[in-house]
N, C-alpha and C positions, 0 to 999 in steps of 0.2 A: 496592244494588248488585245489579244483575239476578240470577238465580244463575246460566243460562242463557251469561251475560255471555262468557264462558271455556268452551269446552269443556276438558273433565278432563284430555284430551292435552295439552292448553297451560300447565296452568299449570306455571309454572318458566319456560319461555323472553322468550323477547325478543319473540314476536307476542304472546304472555299481557301482557303489559309493555304494549305500543304500544294494544294493545285499550282495558286499565283509560285509559292514559292519553287515548288517546281521547272515551271516556266521560266522566268527572272534565270532561274537559276543552276536548270537543269546541263548547261555547258559548263561549269565550271563546279558543281563538285555535287561528284555520285552521289553523298547523302540528297540530294536536292530536296524538297516537296518530303522529308520523313522526319518523323520529330524523334531532332536527336536527345540520347544518353547523357551524353556527357555535356561539362559547363565547358566553356568556350573562349577567346576576350581576343582585342585585333587593336596592338602599340595596346593603351594603355585603354580601348573600352571590352571593356565585363559583361555581356551579354548574359541573359536574363541564366541565372543557379538550375544547371538540371534539375535538382528538386523540387524543386518551383516552378517549371515549365510546362507540366500537363494542370495545375492547378490556376497559372495563369493565361493558359487559354480554352481554361475553362467559363474564365471571368469576361477572357474577350468574347465570347461566344454567348452569354447572357447579355447586353451587354445592350441597350434601348440601339433605335438603329438610329437612332440623332447623333450617338456619342461615339458610333463604332468609327476608323478611317474611314473617308470620306470616297479619297480621291486616290488614284492610283500614290502620287508622292509622296501622303500619307502611311498608303500599306505599307512601305517599300519600307520609312525608314522603322518603322513596326517590324515587317518581318528580320529587317538586321538586327532589331533590340533582341527580338526570339533566338 
């Protein structure tokens, strides 16, 4: 991942998650980097319900820095679930 993809001041914010999501999935989905408004699933995996997504993103943003996803693998898992 590009080292300047997310500004230091934005690390751990919803904005940063959107930027990472757009970077990873931008070539696959036109909605990459946008907060979705529909509940989605893939196979037997149900992603975060759309009606809970904004609150869950706010909760993640308010997490202490030492409990946030620390590496690309953890962030990718979080983004997929969202």
